[in-house]
N, CA, C and O atoms as a Tinker XYZ file with bonds, in Angstrom:
   428  protein
     1  N     24.003000   37.918000  -11.347000    73     2
     2  CA    23.189000   38.343000   -9.995000    64     1     3
     3  C     22.187000   38.964000  -10.388000    63     2     4     5
     4  O     22.345000   39.773000  -11.302000    81     3
     5  N     20.824000   38.760000   -9.795000    73     3     6
     6  CA    19.661000   39.587000   -9.972000    64     5     7
     7  C     19.556000   40.416000   -8.526000    63     6     8     9
     8  O     19.896000   40.020000   -7.411000    81     7
     9  N     19.052000   41.525000   -8.861000    73     7    10
    10  CA    19.018000   42.424000   -7.873000    64     9    11
    11  C     17.394000   42.805000   -7.549000    63    10    12    13
    12  O     16.744000   43.149000   -8.536000    81    11
    13  N     16.910000   42.781000   -6.653000    73    11    14
    14  CA    15.465000   42.768000   -6.201000    64    13    15
    15  C     15.472000   44.201000   -5.257000    63    14    16    17
    16  O     16.463000   44.576000   -4.630000    81    15
    17  N     14.401000   44.789000   -5.284000    73    15    18
    18  CA    14.286000   45.919000   -4.622000    64    17    19
    19  C     13.083000   45.534000   -3.534000    63    18    20    21
    20  O     12.003000   45.207000   -4.027000    81    19
    21  N     13.224000   45.557000   -1.864000    73    19    22
    22  CA    12.549000   45.198000   -0.960000    64    21    23
    23  C     12.078000   46.372000   -0.074000    63    22    24    25
    24  O     12.949000   47.091000    0.414000    81    23
    25  N     10.712000   46.641000    0.188000    73    23    26
    26  CA    10.325000   47.537000    1.100000    64    25    27
    27  C      9.447000   46.866000    2.364000    63    26    28    29
    28  O      8.487000   46.107000    2.227000    81    27
    29  N      9.885000   47.228000    3.334000    73    27    30
    30  CA     9.073000   46.697000    4.736000    64    29    31
    31  C      8.514000   48.086000    5.449000    63    30    32    33
    32  O      9.199000   49.093000    5.629000    81    31
    33  N      7.213000   47.933000    5.793000    73    31    34
    34  CA     6.736000   48.890000    6.285000    64    33    35
    35  C      6.174000   48.495000    7.580000    63    34    36    37
    36  O      5.491000   47.486000    7.753000    81    35
    37  N      6.470000   49.272000    8.401000    73    35    38
    38  CA     6.495000   48.913000   10.136000    64    37    39
    39  C      5.859000   50.417000   10.706000    63    38    40    41
    40  O      6.488000   51.431000   11.009000    81    39
    41  N      4.707000   50.227000   10.729000    73    39    42
    42  CA     4.096000   51.640000   11.447000    64    41    43
    43  C      3.967000   52.896000   10.614000    63    42    44    45
    44  O      3.061000   52.858000    9.782000    81    43
    45  N      4.635000   53.916000   10.665000    73    43    46
    46  CA     4.881000   54.892000    9.762000    64    45    47
    47  C      6.098000   54.883000    8.810000    63    46    48    49
    48  O      6.158000   55.543000    7.773000    81    47
    49  N      7.221000   53.922000    9.356000    73    47    50
    50  CA     8.520000   54.032000    8.753000    64    49    51
    51  C      8.393000   52.952000    7.610000    63    50    52    53
    52  O      7.629000   51.988000    7.668000    81    51
    53  N      9.319000   53.267000    6.471000    73    51    54
    54  CA     9.009000   52.317000    5.467000    64    53    55
    55  C     10.560000   52.194000    5.396000    63    54    56    57
    56  O     11.337000   53.133000    5.570000    81    55
    57  N     10.903000   50.908000    5.115000    73    55    58
    58  CA    12.238000   50.281000    5.122000    64    57    59
    59  C     12.554000   49.844000    3.601000    63    58    60    61
    60  O     11.921000   48.971000    3.007000    81    59
    61  N     13.729000   50.652000    3.008000    73    59    62
    62  CA    13.960000   50.051000    1.496000    64    61    63
    63  C     15.402000   49.382000    1.596000    63    62    64    65
    64  O     16.323000   49.685000    2.354000    81    63
    65  N     15.350000   48.473000    0.705000    73    63    66
    66  CA    16.741000   47.854000    0.666000    64    65    67
    67  C     16.935000   47.056000   -0.465000    63    66    68    69
    68  O     15.933000   46.621000   -1.033000    81    67
    69  N     18.157000   46.761000   -0.933000    73    67    70
    70  CA    18.196000   46.170000   -2.087000    64    69    71
    71  C     18.713000   44.592000   -1.674000    63    70    72    73
    72  O     19.571000   44.395000   -0.814000    81    71
    73  N     18.002000   43.450000   -2.480000    73    71    74
    74  CA    18.780000   42.094000   -2.264000    64    73    75
    75  C     19.275000   41.596000   -3.573000    63    74    76    77
    76  O     18.645000   41.654000   -4.629000    81    75
    77  N     20.578000   41.054000   -3.387000    73    75    78
    78  CA    21.240000   40.630000   -4.205000    64    77    79
    79  C     21.071000   38.742000   -4.288000    63    78    80    81
    80  O     21.405000   38.084000   -3.302000    81    79
    81  N     20.597000   38.134000   -5.394000    73    79    82
    82  CA    20.401000   36.915000   -5.187000    64    81    83
    83  C     20.972000   36.296000   -6.931000    63    82    84    85
    84  O     20.902000   36.792000   -8.056000    81    83
    85  N     21.520000   35.004000   -6.389000    73    83    86
    86  CA    22.514000   34.222000   -7.559000    64    85    87
    87  C     21.187000   34.046000   -8.683000    63    86    88    89
    88  O     19.995000   34.070000   -8.377000    81    87
    89  N     21.746000   33.870000  -10.016000    73    87    90
    90  CA    20.857000   33.914000  -11.081000    64    89    91
    91  C     20.627000   32.513000  -11.276000    63    90    92    93
    92  O     21.708000   31.981000  -11.532000    81    91
    93  N     19.708000   31.705000  -11.267000    73    91    94
    94  CA    19.452000   30.634000  -11.279000    64    93    95
    95  C     18.924000   30.124000  -12.416000    63    94    96    97
    96  O     18.910000   28.898000  -12.523000    81    95
    97  N     18.470000   30.815000  -13.318000    73    95    98
    98  CA    17.622000   30.627000  -14.665000    64    97    99
    99  C     18.890000   29.921000  -15.763000    63    98   100   101
   100  O     20.114000   30.049000  -15.774000    81    99
   101  N     18.295000   29.438000  -16.303000    73    99   102
   102  CA    19.309000   28.682000  -17.428000    64   101   103
   103  C     20.318000   29.912000  -18.358000    63   102   104   105
   104  O     20.258000   31.140000  -18.310000    81   103
   105  N     20.897000   29.332000  -18.885000    73   103   106
   106  CA    22.085000   30.488000  -19.738000    64   105   107
   107  C     21.720000   30.612000  -21.169000    63   106   108   109
   108  O     21.801000   29.782000  -22.075000    81   107
   109  N     21.226000   32.051000  -21.165000    73   107   110
   110  CA    21.120000   32.379000  -22.669000    64   109   111
   111  C     19.839000   32.031000  -23.057000    63   110   112   113
   112  O     19.655000   32.059000  -24.274000    81   111
   113  N     18.575000   31.598000  -22.123000    73   111   114
   114  CA    17.161000   31.333000  -22.355000    64   113   115
   115  C     17.364000   29.589000  -22.699000    63   114   116   117
   116  O     16.425000   29.062000  -23.295000    81   115
   117  N     18.294000   28.910000  -22.415000    73   115   118
   118  CA    18.415000   27.546000  -23.408000    64   117   119
   119  C     17.493000   26.618000  -22.023000    63   118   120   121
   120  O     17.540000   26.953000  -20.840000    81   119
   121  N     16.952000   25.801000  -22.403000    73   119   122
   122  CA    16.490000   24.835000  -21.311000    64   121   123
   123  C     17.479000   23.820000  -21.200000    63   122   124   125
   124  O     18.244000   23.303000  -22.014000    81   123
   125  N     17.209000   23.624000  -19.631000    73   123   126
   126  CA    18.101000   22.541000  -19.126000    64   125   127
   127  C     18.105000   21.048000  -19.853000    63   126   128   129
   128  O     17.037000   20.437000  -19.844000    81   127
   129  N     19.299000   20.413000  -20.503000    73   127   130
   130  CA    18.681000   19.459000  -20.658000    64   129   131
   131  C     18.959000   17.935000  -19.523000    63   130   132   133
   132  O     19.690000   17.784000  -18.544000    81   131
   133  N     18.259000   17.260000  -20.036000    73   131   134
   134  CA    18.214000   15.945000  -19.094000    64   133   135
   135  C     19.592000   15.259000  -19.520000    63   134   136   137
   136  O     20.164000   15.274000  -20.610000    81   135
   137  N     19.981000   14.586000  -18.183000    73   135   138
   138  CA    21.095000   13.512000  -18.669000    64   137   139
   139  C     20.561000   12.274000  -19.153000    63   138   140   141
   140  O     19.557000   11.790000  -18.628000    81   139
   141  N     21.309000   11.572000  -20.371000    73   139   142
   142  CA    20.768000   10.468000  -20.960000    64   141   143
   143  C     20.704000    9.368000  -19.937000    63   142   144   145
   144  O     19.884000    8.502000  -20.242000    81   143
   145  N     21.283000    9.182000  -18.912000    73   143   146
   146  CA    21.369000    8.270000  -17.936000    64   145   147
   147  C     19.772000    8.470000  -16.865000    63   146   148   149
   148  O     19.175000    7.498000  -16.403000    81   147
   149  N     19.503000    9.367000  -16.736000    73   147   150
   150  CA    18.131000    9.361000  -16.335000    64   149   151
   151  C     16.871000    8.948000  -17.065000    63   150   152   153
   152  O     15.888000    8.332000  -16.652000    81   151
   153  N     17.167000    9.468000  -18.312000    73   151   154
   154  CA    16.120000    9.089000  -19.271000    64   153   155
   155  C     16.280000    7.581000  -19.548000    63   154   156   157
   156  O     15.229000    6.960000  -19.706000    81   155
   157  N     17.448000    6.897000  -19.631000    73   155   158
   158  CA    17.398000    5.529000  -19.584000    64   157   159
   159  C     17.061000    4.579000  -18.481000    63   158   160   161
   160  O     16.605000    3.449000  -18.656000    81   159
   161  N     17.333000    5.154000  -17.291000    73   159   162
   162  CA    16.721000    4.684000  -16.178000    64   161   163
   163  C     15.271000    4.937000  -16.269000    63   162   164   165
   164  O     14.621000    4.054000  -15.709000    81   163
   165  N     14.577000    5.861000  -16.797000    73   163   166
   166  CA    12.994000    5.762000  -16.708000    64   165   167
   167  C     12.581000    4.809000  -17.944000    63   166   168   169
   168  O     11.530000    4.169000  -17.940000    81   167
   169  N     13.472000    4.781000  -18.953000    73   167   170
   170  CA    12.807000    3.670000  -19.958000    64   169   171
   171  C     12.840000    2.150000  -19.483000    63   170   172   173
   172  O     12.020000    1.260000  -19.708000    81   171
   173  N     14.108000    2.112000  -18.713000    73   171   174
   174  CA    14.084000    0.557000  -18.235000    64   173   175
   175  C     13.099000   -0.043000  -17.208000    63   174   176   177
   176  O     12.687000   -1.202000  -17.161000    81   175
   177  N     12.727000    1.301000  -16.156000    73   175   178
   178  CA    11.859000    0.894000  -15.206000    64   177   179
   179  C     10.656000    0.900000  -15.909000    63   178   180   181
   180  O      9.948000    0.003000  -15.451000    81   179
   181  N     10.000000    1.608000  -16.976000    73   179   182
   182  CA     8.751000    1.375000  -17.480000    64   181   183
   183  C      8.791000   -0.183000  -18.160000    63   182   184   185
   184  O      7.888000   -0.990000  -17.938000    81   183
   185  N      9.797000   -0.452000  -18.897000    73   183   186
   186  CA     9.801000   -1.573000  -19.613000    64   185   187
   187  C      9.698000   -2.709000  -18.559000    63   186   188   189
   188  O      8.985000   -3.665000  -18.863000    81   187
   189  N     10.235000   -2.718000  -17.530000    73   187   190
   190  CA    10.171000   -3.884000  -16.199000    64   189   191
   191  C      8.876000   -3.873000  -15.807000    63   190   192   193
   192  O      8.238000   -4.914000  -15.650000    81   191
   193  N      8.277000   -2.421000  -15.575000    73   191   194
   194  CA     7.103000   -2.553000  -14.998000    64   193   195
   195  C      5.916000   -3.278000  -16.194000    63   194   196   197
   196  O      5.032000   -4.084000  -15.904000    81   195
   197  N      6.223000   -2.702000  -17.605000    73   195   198
   198  CA     5.336000   -3.557000  -18.414000    64   197   199
   199  C      5.448000   -4.999000  -18.316000    63   198   200   201
   200  O      4.395000   -5.621000  -18.451000    81   199
   201  N      6.688000   -5.767000  -18.072000    73   199   202
   202  CA     7.081000   -7.056000  -18.141000    64   201   203
   203  C      6.207000   -7.709000  -16.866000    63   202   204   205
   204  O      5.792000   -8.865000  -16.951000    81   203
   205  N      5.970000   -6.931000  -15.743000    73   203   206
   206  CA     5.168000   -7.461000  -14.698000    64   205   207
   207  C      3.723000   -7.279000  -14.816000    63   206   208   209
   208  O      3.029000   -7.584000  -13.846000    81   207
   209  N      3.285000   -6.911000  -15.667000    73   207   210
   210  CA     1.736000   -6.536000  -15.619000    64   209   211
   211  C      1.333000   -8.222000  -15.704000    63   210   212   213
   212  O      0.661000   -8.614000  -14.750000    81   211
   213  N      1.671000   -9.221000  -16.724000    73   211   214
   214  CA     0.837000  -10.296000  -16.619000    64   213   215
   215  C      1.409000  -11.137000  -15.564000    63   214   216   217
   216  O      0.770000  -12.188000  -15.504000    81   215
   217  N      2.300000  -11.094000  -14.763000    73   215   218
   218  CA     2.486000  -11.515000  -13.593000    64   217   219
   219  C      1.482000  -11.351000  -12.386000    63   218   220   221
   220  O      1.116000  -12.169000  -11.542000    81   219
   221  N      1.186000  -10.145000  -12.564000    73   219   222
   222  CA     0.247000   -9.379000  -11.678000    64   221   223
   223  C     -0.774000   -9.774000  -11.753000    63   222   224   225
   224  O     -1.377000  -10.100000  -10.731000    81   223
   225  N     -1.328000   -9.886000  -12.976000    73   223   226
   226  CA    -2.674000  -10.478000  -13.181000    64   225   227
   227  C     -3.030000  -11.923000  -12.664000    63   226   228   229
   228  O     -4.040000  -12.356000  -12.108000    81   227
   229  N     -1.615000  -12.635000  -13.118000    73   227   230
   230  CA    -1.918000  -13.975000  -12.671000    64   229   231
   231  C     -1.970000  -14.019000  -11.194000    63   230   232   233
   232  O     -2.987000  -14.579000  -10.785000    81   231
   233  N     -1.297000  -13.661000  -10.422000    73   231   234
   234  CA    -1.046000  -13.507000   -9.187000    64   233   235
   235  C     -2.490000  -12.993000   -8.271000    63   234   236   237
   236  O     -2.852000  -13.422000   -7.175000    81   235
   237  N     -3.100000  -12.015000   -9.067000    73   235   238
   238  CA    -4.155000  -11.722000   -8.316000    64   237   239
   239  C     -5.474000  -12.373000   -8.629000    63   238   240   241
   240  O     -6.524000  -12.227000   -8.003000    81   239
   241  N     -5.208000  -13.293000   -9.950000    73   239   242
   242  CA    -6.152000  -14.225000  -10.324000    64   241   243
   243  C     -6.226000  -15.364000   -9.364000    63   242   244   245
   244  O     -7.287000  -15.914000   -9.070000    81   243
   245  N     -5.014000  -15.712000   -8.869000    73   243   246
   246  CA    -4.871000  -16.999000   -8.020000    64   245   247
   247  C     -5.128000  -16.526000   -6.674000    63   246   248   249
   248  O     -5.433000  -17.336000   -5.799000    81   247
   249  N     -5.047000  -15.461000   -6.465000    73   247   250
   250  CA    -5.520000  -14.952000   -4.916000    64   249   251
   251  C     -6.840000  -14.761000   -4.953000    63   250   252   253
   252  O     -7.498000  -15.199000   -4.010000    81   251
   253  N     -7.476000  -14.102000   -5.991000    73   251   254
   254  CA    -9.168000  -14.449000   -6.121000    64   253   255
   255  C     -9.629000  -15.889000   -6.036000    63   254   256   257
   256  O    -10.654000  -16.186000   -5.422000    81   255
   257  N     -8.956000  -16.681000   -6.585000    73   255   258
   258  CA    -9.484000  -18.186000   -6.747000    64   257   259
   259  C     -9.465000  -18.900000   -5.500000    63   258   260   261
   260  O    -10.285000  -19.731000   -5.110000    81   259
   261  N     -8.481000  -18.501000   -4.946000    73   259   262
   262  CA    -7.788000  -19.091000   -3.471000    64   261   263
   263  C     -8.804000  -18.711000   -2.482000    63   262   264   265
   264  O     -9.244000  -19.579000   -1.728000    81   263
   265  N     -9.183000  -17.611000   -2.418000    73   263   266
   266  CA   -10.089000  -16.704000   -1.506000    64   265   267
   267  C    -11.413000  -17.254000   -1.675000    63   266   268   269
   268  O    -11.958000  -17.510000   -0.602000    81   267
   269  N    -12.158000  -17.536000   -2.814000    73   267   270
   270  CA   -13.569000  -18.015000   -3.021000    64   269   271
   271  C    -13.662000  -19.618000   -2.742000    63   270   272   273
   272  O    -14.780000  -20.084000   -2.523000    81   271
   273  N    -12.470000  -20.521000   -2.744000    73   271   274
   274  CA   -12.323000  -21.447000   -2.211000    64   273   275
   275  C    -12.251000  -21.969000   -0.829000    63   274   276   277
   276  O    -12.790000  -22.945000   -0.307000    81   275
   277  N    -11.426000  -21.045000   -0.360000    73   275   278
   278  CA   -11.385000  -21.263000    1.128000    64   277   279
   279  C    -12.814000  -20.641000    1.716000    63   278   280   281
   280  O    -13.210000  -21.182000    2.749000    81   279
   281  N    -13.579000  -19.635000    1.209000    73   279   282
   282  CA   -14.799000  -19.226000    1.442000    64   281   283
   283  C    -15.759000  -20.514000    1.373000    63   282   284   285
   284  O    -16.590000  -20.705000    2.261000    81   283
   285  N    -15.623000  -21.328000    0.361000    73   283   286
   286  CA   -16.565000  -22.342000    0.403000    64   285   287
   287  C    -16.316000  -23.391000    1.351000    63   286   288   289
   288  O    -17.208000  -23.935000    2.002000    81   287
   289  N    -15.067000  -23.677000    1.423000    73   287   290
   290  CA   -14.888000  -24.756000    2.494000    64   289   291
   291  C    -15.012000  -24.331000    3.723000    63   290   292   293
   292  O    -15.513000  -25.162000    4.481000    81   291
   293  N    -14.694000  -23.205000    4.238000    73   291   294
   294  CA   -15.006000  -22.467000    5.459000    64   293   295
   295  C    -16.794000  -22.589000    6.073000    63   294   296   297
   296  O    -17.127000  -22.846000    7.229000    81   295
   297  N    -17.726000  -22.314000    4.877000    73   295   298
   298  CA   -19.042000  -22.228000    4.684000    64   297   299
   299  C    -19.601000  -23.838000    4.970000    63   298   300   301
   300  O    -20.447000  -24.191000    5.791000    81   299
   301  N    -18.871000  -24.631000    4.056000    73   299   302
   302  CA   -19.219000  -26.160000    4.450000    64   301   303
   303  C    -19.067000  -26.481000    5.607000    63   302   304   305
   304  O    -19.983000  -26.965000    6.273000    81   303
   305  N    -17.536000  -26.207000    6.189000    73   303   306
   306  CA   -17.153000  -26.803000    7.664000    64   305   307
   307  C    -18.281000  -26.106000    8.785000    63   306   308   309
   308  O    -18.772000  -26.721000    9.732000    81   307
   309  N    -18.466000  -25.150000    8.548000    73   307   310
   310  CA   -19.422000  -24.150000    9.408000    64   309   311
   311  C    -20.795000  -24.498000    9.889000    63   310   312   313
   312  O    -21.356000  -24.507000   10.985000    81   311
   313  N    -21.201000  -24.849000    8.354000    73   311   314
   314  CA   -22.547000  -25.439000    8.298000    64   313   315
   315  C    -22.556000  -26.718000    8.647000    63   314   316   317
   316  O    -23.100000  -26.788000    9.750000    81   315
   317  N    -22.202000  -27.859000    8.239000    73   315   318
   318  CA   -22.276000  -29.223000    8.519000    64   317   319
   319  C    -21.454000  -29.930000    9.276000    63   318   320   321
   320  O    -22.069000  -30.722000    9.991000    81   319
   321  N    -20.025000  -29.963000    9.430000    73   319   322
   322  CA   -19.311000  -30.277000   10.212000    64   321   323
   323  C    -19.222000  -30.042000   11.533000    63   322   324   325
   324  O    -19.188000  -30.945000   12.369000    81   323
   325  N    -19.169000  -28.493000   11.868000    73   323   326
   326  CA   -19.436000  -28.242000   13.162000    64   325   327
   327  C    -20.785000  -28.870000   13.801000    63   326   328   329
   328  O    -20.730000  -29.219000   14.981000    81   327
   329  N    -22.102000  -29.046000   13.019000    73   327   330
   330  CA   -23.173000  -29.717000   13.934000    64   329   331
   331  C    -22.928000  -31.306000   14.193000    63   330   332   333
   332  O    -23.437000  -31.849000   15.174000    81   331
   333  N    -22.187000  -31.967000   13.337000    73   331   334
   334  CA   -21.821000  -33.236000   13.699000    64   333   335
   335  C    -20.936000  -33.162000   14.693000    63   334   336   337
   336  O    -21.415000  -33.743000   15.667000    81   335
   337  N    -19.638000  -32.633000   14.975000    73   335   338
   338  CA   -18.550000  -32.473000   15.903000    64   337   339
   339  C    -19.289000  -31.968000   17.593000    63   338   340   341
   340  O    -18.940000  -32.457000   18.667000    81   339
   341  N    -20.133000  -31.115000   17.443000    73   339   342
   342  CA   -21.262000  -30.806000   18.513000    64   341   343
   343  C    -21.926000  -31.644000   19.344000    63   342   344   345
   344  O    -21.906000  -31.755000   20.570000    81   343
   345  N    -22.817000  -32.507000   18.064000    73   343   346
   346  CA   -23.511000  -33.885000   18.295000    64   345   347
   347  C    -22.392000  -34.518000   19.155000    63   346   348   349
   348  O    -22.330000  -34.522000   20.384000    81   347
   349  N    -21.329000  -35.171000   18.073000    73   347   350
   350  CA   -20.531000  -36.389000   18.868000    64   349   351
   351  C    -19.982000  -36.052000   20.113000    63   350   352   353
   352  O    -19.770000  -36.924000   20.956000    81   351
   353  N    -19.669000  -34.573000   20.357000    73   351   354
   354  CA   -19.136000  -34.397000   21.602000    64   353   355
   355  C    -20.140000  -34.364000   22.935000    63   354   356   357
   356  O    -19.715000  -34.392000   24.090000    81   355
   357  N    -21.556000  -34.299000   22.565000    73   355   358
   358  CA   -22.578000  -34.291000   23.466000    64   357   359
   359  C    -23.030000  -35.716000   23.606000    63   358   360   361
   360  O    -23.723000  -35.972000   24.590000    81   359
   361  N    -22.791000  -36.508000   22.917000    73   359   362
   362  CA   -23.015000  -37.993000   23.134000    64   361   363
   363  C    -21.787000  -38.468000   23.856000    63   362   364   365
   364  O    -21.889000  -38.952000   24.983000    81   363
   365  N    -20.660000  -38.352000   23.264000    73   363   366
   366  CA   -19.264000  -38.812000   24.086000    64   365   367
   367  C    -19.489000  -37.992000   25.536000    63   366   368   369
   368  O    -18.982000  -38.609000   26.473000    81   367
   369  N    -19.936000  -37.131000   25.800000    73   367   370
   370  CA   -19.741000  -36.486000   27.144000    64   369   371
   371  C    -20.587000  -36.939000   28.283000    63   370   372   373
   372  O    -21.056000  -36.257000   29.194000    81   371
   373  N    -20.706000  -38.346000   28.041000    73   371   374
   374  CA   -21.523000  -38.935000   29.551000    64   373   375
   375  C    -20.490000  -39.420000   30.432000    63   374   376   377
   376  O    -20.703000  -39.581000   31.633000    81   375
   377  N    -19.464000  -39.641000   29.926000    73   375   378
   378  CA   -18.455000  -39.791000   31.079000    64   377   379
   379  C    -17.850000  -38.266000   31.525000    63   378   380   381
   380  O    -18.028000  -37.247000   30.858000    81   379
   381  N    -17.365000  -38.313000   32.347000    73   379   382
   382  CA   -16.880000  -37.076000   32.915000    64   381   383
   383  C    -15.522000  -36.540000   32.244000    63   382   384   385
   384  O    -15.163000  -35.364000   32.178000    81   383
   385  N    -14.860000  -37.661000   31.768000    73   383   386
   386  CA   -13.292000  -37.182000   30.981000    64   385   387
   387  C    -13.785000  -36.361000   29.720000    63   386   388   389
   388  O    -13.096000  -35.423000   29.320000    81   387
   389  N    -14.754000  -36.638000   29.205000    73   387   390
   390  CA   -15.448000  -35.852000   27.845000    64   389   391
   391  C    -15.794000  -34.966000   27.985000    63   390   392   393
   392  O    -15.722000  -34.140000   27.076000    81   391
   393  N    -16.310000  -34.683000   29.101000    73   391   394
   394  CA   -16.978000  -33.253000   29.500000    64   393   395
   395  C    -16.067000  -31.841000   29.404000    63   394   396   397
   396  O    -16.270000  -30.652000   29.159000    81   395
   397  N    -15.048000  -32.629000   29.716000    73   395   398
   398  CA   -13.842000  -31.231000   29.859000    64   397   399
   399  C    -13.449000  -30.498000   28.559000    63   398   400   401
   400  O    -13.203000  -29.316000   28.319000    81   399
   401  N    -13.482000  -31.868000   27.633000    73   399   402
   402  CA   -13.119000  -31.061000   26.069000    64   401   403
   403  C    -14.695000  -30.433000   25.442000    63   402   404   405
   404  O    -14.844000  -29.578000   24.569000    81   403
   405  N    -15.480000  -30.980000   26.010000    73   403   406
   406  CA   -16.575000  -30.089000   25.337000    64   405   407
   407  C    -16.933000  -28.678000   25.908000    63   406   408   409
   408  O    -17.564000  -27.819000   25.291000    81   407
   409  N    -16.451000  -28.567000   27.142000    73   407   410
   410  CA   -16.716000  -27.112000   27.711000    64   409   411
   411  C    -15.599000  -26.628000   26.878000    63   410   412   413
   412  O    -16.012000  -25.791000   26.075000    81   411
   413  N    -14.364000  -26.846000   26.782000    73   411   414
   414  CA   -13.361000  -26.206000   26.094000    64   413   415
   415  C    -13.744000  -26.057000   24.942000    63   414   416   417
   416  O    -13.698000  -24.838000   24.772000    81   415
   417  N    -14.243000  -26.713000   23.654000    73   415   418
   418  CA   -14.827000  -26.591000   22.725000    64   417   419
   419  C    -15.896000  -25.430000   22.563000    63   418   420   421
   420  O    -15.796000  -24.652000   21.613000    81   419
   421  N    -16.755000  -25.332000   23.344000    73   419   422
   422  CA   -17.712000  -24.596000   23.856000    64   421   423
   423  C    -17.346000  -23.196000   23.980000    63   422   424   425
   424  O    -18.083000  -22.334000   23.500000    81   423
   425  N    -16.029000  -22.830000   24.719000    73   423   426
   426  CA   -15.827000  -21.330000   25.063000    64   425   427
   427  C    -14.786000  -21.226000   24.189000    63   426   428
   428  O    -14.201000  -20.151000   24.051000    81   427
């Protein structure tokens, strides 16, 4: 057990008392040894994460390629096909039944 002297000053009065705390330091100055199971778990986790690096790189590359391809397809569809669809809807909207899908398309 360790003993600490504490003093509290309130106004003009000084209160002094002794505090007893358990000794949590290591015995005889020895460092605490880590368990071998903990070290083994950390080593296996590092090895597992090291094995996942190539898969993470491949997945990131696939995601990047898919994003670029979808951007190109979306740009093509928005630029060319949408104009053709609009003109087709306008031409076919001569009849009243084709006017409703045109309005729904525009909204």
